[in-house]
Rosetta silent file (secondary structure, phi, psi, omega in degrees, C-alpha in Angstrom):
SEQUENCE: MSWEDIDVHTLMLGDPVRTETFRRAIEAVVRPGMRVLDFGSGTGVLAFFAHLAGAATVFAVDSSPFIKAARAVAKKNGFDIEFIKTSGDDFELPTKVDLIVSECLGHYLFTDRMLPALFRARDRYLEVDGQIIPQSVELKASLVIDAPIDRNIQFYDTPHYGIDFSALRPLACGRRRKHVLTNKLVSPHASMGTVDLRNDTKETQSTRGQLQLNQDRVVYGIGAWFDAYLTPGVMLETGPTAPRTCWEQNYFPFEKPTNVTAGLVQLGIDHIPMRGGVAWRWWAEWAHGRLDGDDLINLHVT
SCORE:     score description
SCORE:     0.000 S_00000001
   1 L     0.000  129.802 -179.869    3.177   -8.393   14.264 S_00000001
   2 L  -111.876  129.423  178.410    5.981   -5.875   14.652 S_00000001
   3 L   -74.688   -2.213  174.156    5.787   -2.420   13.108 S_00000001
   4 L   -93.303   -1.359 -176.318    9.591   -2.522   12.889 S_00000001
   5 L   -90.683  116.794 -179.209    9.406   -5.466   10.454 S_00000001
   6 H   -59.626  -30.932 -179.628    9.859   -4.390    6.840 S_00000001
   7 H   -64.379  -33.870  177.018    7.882   -7.430    5.669 S_00000001
   8 H   -63.879  -44.707 -178.949    4.788   -6.109    7.484 S_00000001
   9 H   -70.776  -34.527  177.121    5.099   -2.768    5.704 S_00000001
  10 H   -64.170  -39.915  177.654    5.820   -4.440    2.373 S_00000001
  11 H   -58.020  -43.562 -177.537    2.608   -6.465    2.744 S_00000001
  12 H   -74.692  -45.649  178.309    0.598   -3.276    3.250 S_00000001
  13 H   -62.663  -33.262 -178.881    2.341   -1.163    0.629 S_00000001
  14 L   -80.704    3.356  176.750    2.029   -4.058   -1.818 S_00000001
  15 L   -95.758   99.773 -175.964   -1.754   -4.157   -1.360 S_00000001
  16 H   -67.030  -30.230  179.000   -3.036   -1.924   -4.198 S_00000001
  17 H   -63.642  -51.638  178.248   -6.650   -2.036   -2.993 S_00000001
  18 H   -57.204  -54.223 -168.994   -5.700   -0.679    0.419 S_00000001
  19 H   -72.672  -43.563 -179.640   -3.157    1.870   -0.750 S_00000001
  20 H   -68.715  -33.396  179.015   -4.903    3.200   -3.847 S_00000001
  21 H   -66.728  -42.350  175.278   -8.225    3.547   -2.016 S_00000001
  22 H   -63.250  -39.168  179.389   -6.581    5.692    0.665 S_00000001
  23 H   -63.018  -43.200  179.149   -4.882    7.750   -2.031 S_00000001
  24 H   -61.446  -39.874  179.641   -8.199    8.419   -3.779 S_00000001
  25 H   -65.251  -44.119  179.955   -9.768    9.494   -0.491 S_00000001
  26 H   -64.447  -43.271  179.350   -6.891   11.846    0.341 S_00000001
  27 H   -65.059  -28.178  179.367   -6.898   13.373   -3.141 S_00000001
  28 H   -74.885  -21.666 -173.133  -10.662   13.938   -2.851 S_00000001
  29 H  -107.347  -40.914 -172.807  -10.305   15.906    0.392 S_00000001
  30 L   -67.606  134.696  175.159   -6.959   17.723    0.439 S_00000001
  31 L  -124.271  153.392  179.047   -6.928   21.296   -0.841 S_00000001
  32 L   -53.002  136.072  179.033   -3.947   23.640   -1.267 S_00000001
  33 L    93.554   -9.505 -178.198   -2.966   25.219    2.034 S_00000001
  34 L   -68.224  151.078  171.461   -4.365   22.454    4.235 S_00000001
  35 E  -106.389  128.160 -171.603   -2.614   21.234    7.369 S_00000001
  36 E  -127.113  138.116  172.204   -2.666   17.425    7.633 S_00000001
  37 E  -113.115  122.234  171.447   -1.796   14.976   10.401 S_00000001
  38 E   -98.629  106.846 -174.166   -0.958   11.392    9.450 S_00000001
  39 E   -97.421  121.949 -173.219   -1.450    9.537   12.736 S_00000001
  40 L    77.642   53.907 -162.466    0.320    6.177   12.968 S_00000001
  41 L   -70.333  -29.509  179.803    2.261    7.007    9.835 S_00000001
  42 L    62.299 -121.008  179.057    4.319    3.821    9.362 S_00000001
  43 L   -74.397   -7.900 -179.988    6.135    4.143    6.028 S_00000001
  44 L    86.762    7.300 -171.386    4.671    7.638    5.639 S_00000001
  45 H   -62.391  -37.091  179.659    2.715    6.757    2.518 S_00000001
  46 H   -71.479  -36.065  174.378   -0.449    8.610    3.549 S_00000001
  47 H   -62.528  -40.407  179.622    1.599   11.670    4.518 S_00000001
  48 H   -64.260  -41.715  177.908    3.282   11.506    1.105 S_00000001
  49 H   -61.375  -41.349  179.701   -0.099   11.357   -0.637 S_00000001
  50 H   -64.180  -42.351  177.337   -1.266   14.417    1.325 S_00000001
  51 H   -60.999  -47.047 -178.955    1.900   16.307    0.378 S_00000001
  52 H   -66.323  -25.587  179.391    1.507   15.387   -3.295 S_00000001
  53 L   -80.899   -6.149  173.693   -2.152   16.452   -3.178 S_00000001
  54 L   111.814    8.205  178.045   -1.113   19.969   -2.218 S_00000001
  55 L   -61.529  140.356 -179.402   -1.203   20.136    1.578 S_00000001
  56 L   -77.014  -37.080 -178.116    0.853   23.051    2.899 S_00000001
  57 E  -135.949  131.282  178.496    1.923   21.306    6.101 S_00000001
  58 E  -129.674  122.533  174.111    2.037   17.577    6.814 S_00000001
  59 E  -103.210  128.473  177.440    2.841   16.066   10.218 S_00000001
  60 E  -113.656  112.126 -174.144    3.688   12.347   10.266 S_00000001
  61 E  -112.634  131.930  179.255    3.380   10.898   13.774 S_00000001
  62 E  -155.518  148.238 -179.927    4.380    7.359   14.724 S_00000001
  63 L   -92.972  -10.038 -176.390    5.509    5.485   17.835 S_00000001
  64 L   -87.507  146.929  172.791    7.677    2.958   15.991 S_00000001
  65 L   -60.425  -13.136  179.069   11.401    3.399   15.316 S_00000001
  66 L   -62.766  -13.350  178.737   10.412    2.707   11.687 S_00000001
  67 H   -58.597  -26.341  176.801    9.710    6.440   11.454 S_00000001
  68 H   -63.911  -38.672  178.389   13.428    6.794   10.679 S_00000001
  69 H   -68.285  -39.089  177.670   12.895    4.750    7.518 S_00000001
  70 H   -63.125  -39.044  177.792    9.889    6.885    6.559 S_00000001
  71 H   -62.559  -37.393  179.053   12.012   10.003    7.006 S_00000001
  72 H   -65.916  -38.279  177.762   14.590    8.498    4.645 S_00000001
  73 H   -64.684  -43.114  179.248   11.925    7.905    1.992 S_00000001
  74 H   -61.219  -43.619  179.664   10.748   11.506    2.302 S_00000001
  75 H   -63.332  -41.964 -179.698   14.305   12.785    1.939 S_00000001
  76 H   -59.732  -34.889 -176.225   14.909   10.541   -1.088 S_00000001
  77 H   -98.567   -0.461  179.907   11.827   11.969   -2.808 S_00000001
  78 L    72.776   27.270 -179.751   12.228   15.594   -1.724 S_00000001
  79 L   -86.895  134.781  179.072    9.001   15.584    0.329 S_00000001
  80 L   -92.629   90.510 -177.380    8.636   18.284    2.981 S_00000001
  81 L  -124.139  138.714  174.480    7.164   16.293    5.887 S_00000001
  82 E   -97.615  110.581 -178.653    7.564   16.934    9.619 S_00000001
  83 E   -92.033  137.784 -178.022    8.126   13.589   11.331 S_00000001
  84 E  -132.780  117.572  175.074    7.359   13.232   15.043 S_00000001
  85 E   -82.300  131.722 -174.510    8.283   10.179   17.117 S_00000001
  86 L  -143.698  174.795  169.960    5.735    9.617   19.847 S_00000001
  87 E  -123.307  108.279 -176.825    4.200    7.174   22.301 S_00000001
  88 L    64.836 -119.832  179.866    0.461    6.923   21.694 S_00000001
  89 L  -111.238   22.198 -178.864   -0.876   10.479   21.628 S_00000001
  90 E   -87.178   78.896  179.120    1.954   11.988   23.653 S_00000001
  91 L  -153.195  163.853 -178.525    3.140   14.560   21.125 S_00000001
  92 L  -122.299  131.265  170.667    2.938   18.273   20.450 S_00000001
  93 L  -110.705  147.338 -179.691    1.893   20.008   17.247 S_00000001
  94 L   -76.270  -10.079 -176.212    2.441   23.744   16.743 S_00000001
  95 L  -155.956  161.245  170.050   -1.031   24.135   15.256 S_00000001
  96 L   -74.954  166.966 -175.472   -4.354   22.402   14.792 S_00000001
  97 E  -123.009  159.221  179.789   -4.960   20.584   11.523 S_00000001
  98 E   -89.443  -20.496 -176.545   -7.671   20.546    8.875 S_00000001
  99 E  -148.553  135.261  168.566   -7.443   16.809    8.217 S_00000001
 100 E  -113.357  127.916  172.645   -6.365   13.709   10.106 S_00000001
 101 E  -114.776  141.189 -179.306   -5.594   10.583    8.100 S_00000001
 102 L  -155.734  125.291  172.276   -4.926    7.294    9.838 S_00000001
 103 L   -90.358   77.080 -173.248   -4.641    3.715    8.658 S_00000001
 104 L   -95.649   21.413 -166.053   -5.959    2.603   12.047 S_00000001
 105 L   -98.891   87.952  173.770   -7.561   -0.541   10.657 S_00000001
 106 E   -77.469  177.613  176.877   -6.396   -3.656   12.458 S_00000001
 107 L   -61.641  131.603 -168.509   -7.924   -7.068   11.867 S_00000001
 108 L    47.416   36.653  176.598  -11.613   -6.748   12.725 S_00000001
 109 E    71.878  -41.005 -160.445  -10.565   -3.128   13.278 S_00000001
 110 L   -93.842  -10.663 -169.812   -9.352   -3.538   16.857 S_00000001
 111 L   -62.723  -28.848 -176.362   -6.117   -5.583   16.815 S_00000001
 112 L   -84.026  -10.939  176.644   -3.816   -2.561   16.524 S_00000001
 113 L    55.290   39.571 -178.015   -5.413   -0.773   19.512 S_00000001
 114 L   -92.848  -20.157 -168.511   -5.050    2.618   17.832 S_00000001
 115 H   -61.770  -46.333 -179.100   -8.545    4.010   18.297 S_00000001
 116 H   -57.583  -43.529  178.956   -8.314    5.439   21.844 S_00000001
 117 H   -67.460  -37.199  177.482   -5.127    7.368   21.000 S_00000001
 118 H   -63.653  -42.499  178.280   -6.604    8.473   17.675 S_00000001
 119 H   -60.976  -41.103 -179.966   -9.719    9.820   19.405 S_00000001
 120 H   -67.352  -41.287  177.394   -7.585   11.818   21.829 S_00000001
 121 H   -63.965  -40.342  177.104   -5.427   13.208   19.012 S_00000001
 122 H   -59.394  -48.909 -176.960   -8.590   14.123   17.085 S_00000001
 123 H   -66.123  -27.217 -177.057  -10.114   15.959   20.041 S_00000001
 124 H   -87.052  -37.940 -167.793   -6.884   17.839   20.690 S_00000001
 125 H  -118.270  -11.850 -177.713   -5.698   18.793   17.225 S_00000001
 126 E   -84.880  130.043  175.928   -8.535   18.623   14.682 S_00000001
 127 E   -57.949  154.621 -176.743  -10.167   21.931   13.807 S_00000001
 128 E   -55.497  -39.547  179.964  -13.888   22.174   14.607 S_00000001
 129 E   -99.701   18.293 -178.882  -14.742   21.962   10.903 S_00000001
 130 E   -75.574  172.028 -177.529  -11.903   19.536   10.148 S_00000001
 131 E  -123.020  159.717  178.537  -12.201   16.119    8.524 S_00000001
 132 E  -134.967  139.710  176.476  -10.925   12.643    9.336 S_00000001
 133 E  -123.813  119.731    2.938  -10.114    9.672    7.095 S_00000001
 134 L   -75.357  160.460  175.509  -11.631    7.121    7.626 S_00000001
 135 L   -84.073  -40.780 -179.619  -14.933    8.647    8.684 S_00000001
 136 E  -157.313  162.148 -179.306  -16.490    5.418    9.934 S_00000001
 137 E  -134.599  123.811  176.209  -16.043    1.657    9.932 S_00000001
 138 E   -99.120  130.498 -179.908  -18.865   -0.882    9.696 S_00000001
 139 E   -98.263  139.919 -174.903  -18.207   -4.309   11.202 S_00000001
 140 E  -137.412  154.252 -179.601  -19.755   -7.404    9.642 S_00000001
 141 E  -155.558  161.307  175.635  -19.896  -11.121   10.400 S_00000001
 142 E  -154.423  175.978  177.978  -21.445  -14.399    9.315 S_00000001
 143 E   -89.967  136.880  177.811  -21.361  -18.094   10.113 S_00000001
 144 E   -88.110  119.187 -175.242  -18.627  -20.233    8.552 S_00000001
 145 L  -112.953    4.856  174.338  -20.260  -23.304    6.998 S_00000001
 146 L  -146.250  106.701 -171.440  -17.231  -24.769    5.207 S_00000001
 147 L   -59.873  130.422  173.476  -14.071  -24.886    7.308 S_00000001
 148 L   -66.862  153.247  175.837  -11.072  -23.207    5.688 S_00000001
 149 L   -66.138  115.862 -177.571   -7.982  -25.342    5.344 S_00000001
 150 L  -134.098   94.675 -174.910   -6.161  -24.615    8.579 S_00000001
 151 H   -66.597  -23.581  177.401   -3.183  -26.871    9.118 S_00000001
 152 H   -66.601  -28.079  175.298   -2.552  -25.360   12.540 S_00000001
 153 H   -90.032  -45.110 -175.781   -5.838  -26.908   13.668 S_00000001
 154 H   -62.535  -26.087  179.686   -5.814  -30.023   11.498 S_00000001
 155 H   -52.904  -35.244 -174.080   -2.408  -31.046   12.836 S_00000001
 156 H   -88.168    3.208  179.876   -4.071  -32.142   16.090 S_00000001
 157 H   -81.343  -15.926 -179.442   -6.705  -34.321   14.410 S_00000001
 158 L  -135.268  152.201  178.764   -4.277  -37.245   13.997 S_00000001
 159 L   -66.352  153.714  175.872   -1.449  -38.681   16.128 S_00000001
 160 E  -136.084  139.597  178.961    2.152  -37.754   15.337 S_00000001
 161 L    58.939   27.513 -178.597    5.342  -39.581   16.338 S_00000001
 162 L    74.312   17.731 -177.838    3.145  -42.225   17.937 S_00000001
 163 E  -126.747  136.705  176.568    1.629  -39.632   20.319 S_00000001
 164 L   -88.823  108.550 -179.393   -1.936  -38.312   20.502 S_00000001
 165 L   -97.561   13.106 -172.174   -1.668  -34.504   20.803 S_00000001
 166 H   -61.743  -19.305  176.827   -5.425  -33.891   20.450 S_00000001
 167 H   -63.710  -17.208  178.364   -5.607  -32.418   23.984 S_00000001
 168 H   -88.829   -7.183 -175.882   -3.919  -29.355   22.447 S_00000001
 169 H   -60.047  -40.111  177.505   -6.606  -28.902   19.811 S_00000001
 170 H   -57.786  -33.122  177.081   -8.719  -26.505   21.941 S_00000001
 171 H   -66.824  -40.349  178.999   -5.695  -24.215   22.148 S_00000001
 172 H   -66.205  -34.725  178.845   -5.334  -24.248   18.377 S_00000001
 173 H   -75.639  -20.874 -178.559   -9.045  -23.453   17.974 S_00000001
 174 L   -86.201   52.226  179.072   -8.781  -20.612   20.461 S_00000001
 175 L  -141.698  135.100  166.198   -7.187  -18.228   17.994 S_00000001
 176 L   -73.384  129.485 -178.143   -8.483  -15.549   15.668 S_00000001
 177 E  -125.049  155.867  178.694   -7.006  -16.475   12.322 S_00000001
 178 E   -97.752  126.839  179.236   -6.739  -14.756    8.964 S_00000001
 179 E  -147.116  160.566  166.364   -8.300  -16.585    6.014 S_00000001
 180 L   -89.686  118.835 -171.971   -9.960  -15.995    2.677 S_00000001
 181 L  -109.826   22.428  176.458  -13.573  -17.033    3.354 S_00000001
 182 L   -56.260  132.319  178.380  -15.091  -16.719   -0.114 S_00000001
 183 L    66.136   17.206 -179.932  -17.921  -19.281   -0.557 S_00000001
 184 L  -117.938    7.211 -171.943  -17.600  -20.419    3.052 S_00000001
 185 E  -121.460  150.718  170.145  -20.166  -18.127    4.716 S_00000001
 186 L   -68.233  141.558  174.881  -23.898  -17.948    5.274 S_00000001
 187 L  -122.445  140.357    1.943  -25.549  -15.133    3.328 S_00000001
 188 L   -79.889  165.750 -179.090  -26.751  -12.545    4.166 S_00000001
 189 L   -82.615  174.643  175.061  -24.275  -11.425    6.801 S_00000001
 190 E  -103.580  136.947  170.159  -24.951   -9.722   10.123 S_00000001
 191 E   -81.388  124.364 -174.427  -24.172   -6.070   10.727 S_00000001
 192 E  -102.103    7.469  177.979  -22.158   -5.954   13.964 S_00000001
 193 E   116.428  168.462 -177.930  -22.213   -2.183   14.443 S_00000001
 194 E  -127.496  137.211  173.732  -20.441    0.938   13.230 S_00000001
 195 E  -102.629  121.636 -178.370  -17.535    2.877   14.719 S_00000001
 196 E   -97.739  103.883 -177.766  -17.795    6.623   13.992 S_00000001
 197 L   -73.615  -13.530  177.656  -14.275    8.030   13.959 S_00000001
 198 L   -79.358  -32.962 -169.033  -15.636   11.566   13.672 S_00000001
 199 L  -127.468  -23.034 -177.412  -17.685   11.526   16.873 S_00000001
 200 L   -63.032  146.303  179.779  -17.087    8.435   19.037 S_00000001
 201 L  -112.476  -18.112  179.719  -15.220    9.068   22.264 S_00000001
 202 L  -130.943  150.673  176.490  -14.679    5.495   23.454 S_00000001
 203 L   -84.452  122.050  176.590  -13.674    2.278   21.740 S_00000001
 204 L   -67.252  143.127  177.895  -16.435   -0.305   21.901 S_00000001
 205 L  -109.450   -6.010 -179.157  -15.330   -3.677   23.224 S_00000001
 206 E  -129.371  129.961  174.327  -18.464   -5.649   22.310 S_00000001
 207 E  -121.191  139.857 -174.837  -20.014   -6.080   18.882 S_00000001
 208 E  -135.559  148.058  175.885  -23.358   -7.772   18.339 S_00000001
 209 E  -162.244  177.314  178.387  -25.482   -8.768   15.362 S_00000001
 210 E  -148.380  153.200  176.600  -28.005  -11.275   14.111 S_00000001
 211 E  -142.854  160.247  179.208  -28.784  -13.150   10.941 S_00000001
 212 E   -99.873  118.978  176.957  -31.523  -15.422    9.669 S_00000001
 213 E   -94.435  117.906 -171.595  -30.440  -18.993    8.962 S_00000001
 214 L   -83.147  -14.023  177.144  -32.840  -20.421    6.391 S_00000001
 215 L  -153.402  160.355  177.213  -31.927  -24.078    6.910 S_00000001
 216 L   -60.134  136.318  179.166  -30.033  -26.236    9.366 S_00000001
 217 E  -140.368  146.754  170.592  -26.297  -25.939    8.752 S_00000001
 218 E   -80.231  125.856 -173.541  -23.124  -27.389   10.224 S_00000001
 219 E  -112.697  136.087 -177.817  -21.180  -24.408   11.565 S_00000001
 220 E  -106.923  -20.173 -178.161  -17.407  -24.251   12.038 S_00000001
 221 E   170.678 -163.979  177.818  -16.976  -20.720   13.356 S_00000001
 222 E  -117.251  134.742  172.152  -17.634  -17.045   12.718 S_00000001
 223 E  -104.942  138.761 -175.403  -16.195  -15.064    9.836 S_00000001
 224 E  -144.045  153.223 -178.475  -15.809  -11.318   10.304 S_00000001
 225 E  -160.738 -175.570  177.547  -14.533   -8.279    8.406 S_00000001
 226 E  -140.040  157.287  167.125  -15.018   -4.520    8.052 S_00000001
 227 E  -120.386  126.193 -177.964  -15.897   -1.906    5.468 S_00000001
 228 E  -105.510  124.136  176.976  -14.247    1.489    6.007 S_00000001
 229 E   -90.889  101.145 -172.755  -15.967    4.620    4.698 S_00000001
 230 E   -76.342  -53.224  174.516  -12.979    6.842    3.992 S_00000001
 231 E  -146.750  167.040  176.918  -14.749    9.836    2.456 S_00000001
 232 L   -53.662  121.995  178.515  -18.107   10.260    0.692 S_00000001
 233 L    88.923   -4.000  179.446  -17.968    7.977   -2.315 S_00000001
 234 E  -125.496  111.506 -177.239  -14.729    6.230   -1.343 S_00000001
 235 E  -126.495  138.544  175.317  -15.064    2.972    0.582 S_00000001
 236 E  -102.978  113.440 -178.033  -12.488    0.322    1.447 S_00000001
 237 E  -104.261  137.167  179.113  -14.134   -3.116    1.510 S_00000001
 238 L  -124.191   14.789 -176.947  -12.460   -6.173    3.025 S_00000001
 239 L   -75.878  175.771 -175.180  -15.326   -8.675    2.820 S_00000001
 240 L   -69.032  -19.758  178.956  -15.351  -12.055    1.073 S_00000001
 241 L   -98.392   -3.109  179.919  -16.970  -10.715   -2.101 S_00000001
 242 L   -89.827  163.942  173.503  -14.649   -7.694   -2.404 S_00000001
 243 L   -55.155  142.570 -175.021  -11.231   -7.673   -4.087 S_00000001
 244 L   -64.051  138.762  177.050   -8.708   -9.384   -1.839 S_00000001
 245 L  -125.020  174.886  178.773   -6.776   -7.199    0.592 S_00000001
 246 L   -66.981  -17.272  177.581   -3.972   -7.763    3.087 S_00000001
 247 L   -78.143  -28.223 -170.981   -6.631   -8.058    5.812 S_00000001
 248 L    49.693 -139.688  173.316   -8.436  -10.991    4.132 S_00000001
 249 E  -125.519  163.304  178.144  -11.179  -12.049    6.611 S_00000001
 250 E   -94.565  134.897  176.860  -11.091  -13.076   10.253 S_00000001
 251 E  -115.270  115.945  176.113  -11.915  -16.656   11.189 S_00000001
 252 E  -105.796   95.566 -171.565  -13.028  -17.239   14.783 S_00000001
 253 E   -79.021  149.490  167.314  -13.234  -21.073   14.961 S_00000001
 254 E   -94.713  157.257 -173.614  -15.361  -23.170   17.285 S_00000001
 255 E   -64.500  -39.474 -178.410  -13.782  -26.272   18.767 S_00000001
 256 E  -130.881  141.001  171.681  -16.155  -28.716   17.079 S_00000001
 257 E   -58.441  135.420 -173.579  -18.382  -28.470   13.998 S_00000001
 258 E  -137.303  138.564  177.098  -21.946  -28.149   15.294 S_00000001
 259 E   -76.644  122.680  177.438  -25.366  -28.348   13.675 S_00000001
 260 E  -108.530  127.362 -175.774  -27.192  -25.038   14.045 S_00000001
 261 L   -79.564  153.556 -178.372  -30.943  -25.158   13.446 S_00000001
 262 L   -59.149  147.549  179.337  -32.755  -22.784   11.115 S_00000001
 263 E   135.374 -164.710 -178.186  -33.984  -19.518   12.565 S_00000001
 264 E   -77.844  130.192  179.082  -32.599  -16.368   14.085 S_00000001
 265 E  -120.035  126.224  176.654  -28.938  -16.611   15.168 S_00000001
 266 E   -92.479  138.001  178.980  -27.327  -14.037   17.455 S_00000001
 267 E  -121.289  144.441  175.285  -23.603  -13.370   17.024 S_00000001
 268 E  -140.609  137.026  173.651  -21.141  -11.720   19.379 S_00000001
 269 E  -134.908  120.320 -179.854  -17.469  -10.800   19.070 S_00000001
 270 E  -118.241  146.428  172.363  -15.725   -9.072   21.972 S_00000001
 271 E  -122.748  144.741 -175.910  -12.169   -7.856   22.281 S_00000001
 272 E  -121.347  112.913  179.747  -10.317   -7.337   25.537 S_00000001
 273 E   -59.649  131.132  178.308   -7.359   -4.922   25.527 S_00000001
 274 E  -132.281  162.688  176.214   -4.217   -6.619   26.794 S_00000001
 275 L   -63.442  124.064  178.013   -0.607   -5.581   27.001 S_00000001
 276 L    84.859    5.792  178.275    0.817   -6.002   23.530 S_00000001
 277 E   161.226 -149.092  179.442   -2.504   -6.661   21.801 S_00000001
 278 E  -135.320  153.980  168.633   -6.031   -7.875   22.378 S_00000001
 279 E  -106.450  159.783 -173.007   -7.754  -11.071   23.491 S_00000001
 280 E  -128.512  146.017  165.070  -10.982  -12.250   21.877 S_00000001
 281 E  -127.100  143.637  177.596  -14.272  -13.900   22.835 S_00000001
 282 E  -146.243  152.218 -178.598  -16.852  -14.999   20.269 S_00000001
 283 E  -157.901  156.893  171.649  -20.187  -16.807   20.358 S_00000001
 284 E  -132.269  137.118 -176.729  -23.245  -17.803   18.371 S_00000001
 285 E  -136.449  135.087  179.196  -26.632  -18.419   20.001 S_00000001
 286 E  -139.106 -176.664 -170.230  -29.864  -19.747   18.553 S_00000001
 287 L   -57.631  -33.499 -172.749  -33.159  -21.163   19.832 S_00000001
 288 L  -117.868   15.486  179.867  -31.755  -24.575   20.742 S_00000001
 289 E   178.606  179.383 -179.521  -28.115  -23.987   21.528 S_00000001
 290 E  -153.161  143.426  173.946  -25.015  -21.876   21.872 S_00000001
 291 E  -122.262  138.901 -179.929  -21.382  -22.059   20.742 S_00000001
 292 E  -130.774  150.938  172.613  -18.543  -20.214   22.437 S_00000001
 293 E  -149.856  153.580  174.135  -14.889  -19.605   21.705 S_00000001
 294 E  -162.498  163.337  176.934  -12.102  -17.498   23.145 S_00000001
 295 L  -109.455   17.964 -178.327   -8.352  -17.220   23.176 S_00000001
 296 L   -66.921  -32.933 -179.411   -8.104  -16.502   26.891 S_00000001
 297 H   -62.357  -31.674  178.691   -6.829  -20.010   27.636 S_00000001
 298 H   -63.740  -25.865 -177.551   -3.799  -19.262   25.464 S_00000001
 299 H   -73.674  -16.523 -173.907   -2.880  -16.417   27.791 S_00000001
 300 H  -110.943    5.891  178.868   -2.437  -18.800   30.718 S_00000001
 301 L   -85.743  124.423  179.753   -0.382  -21.551   29.084 S_00000001
 302 L  -122.532    0.000    0.000    3.196  -21.578   30.351 S_00000001
């Protein structure tokens, strides 16, 4: 995904659940005279909402060249926004701010690798009594018991052109994929932990949870998502029972469907920061077995 690609920004701007929920949170917090930092501004939409809500000063910080396009939108609409091109958190503000807003929510939170830079910007520029949106993010997961239609995996189930390509199937399964997982998950889900954007100082790389499986089930993978608590009373949900968003849900497939026996099942999803993104490991473990998956093998294919 490239932040210079207009289609990426159109997908996000065109998601009313995402965009309107952030607007409601900003309108609930911003008061006249406030100084606001939009960190990772993208199209500038959160900065624009802060300006329209009455903020006196709005800084829009972004590392992508797309900031030029955001500046053009501000000029077109007569918005008084100070745009700052940066690399990570390498930027200077003339003052501390009362509020930081950031759409730092990658798939399963971590794909965009924004949190470490956001934490540093928070510690440097947020007033002691300042606020941050989102406040926290809860990670959730469950077992996938009905495989989503995934042609990238299914392609390798049958020969093509008179050739058996099934040896490539493990590579296809070793990918986090985006799917709508409604009616494909065990209920209830597992809570995989919470990231507190107000107080955390480090980005967790391991998330763990457990769920009770009430009967034996054939399992295809792990489904995962997040709920972001933007401000008190304003929550952005991306789970399978919530209105659909541009995030959908994450599907971490196992190579083969496997029967998992009833009882307590432990789940783990880890992310490993890499240049240009993250790598993933995932697993499920129960009394009589374990399933593992990762996309590390994809990193070594040349």
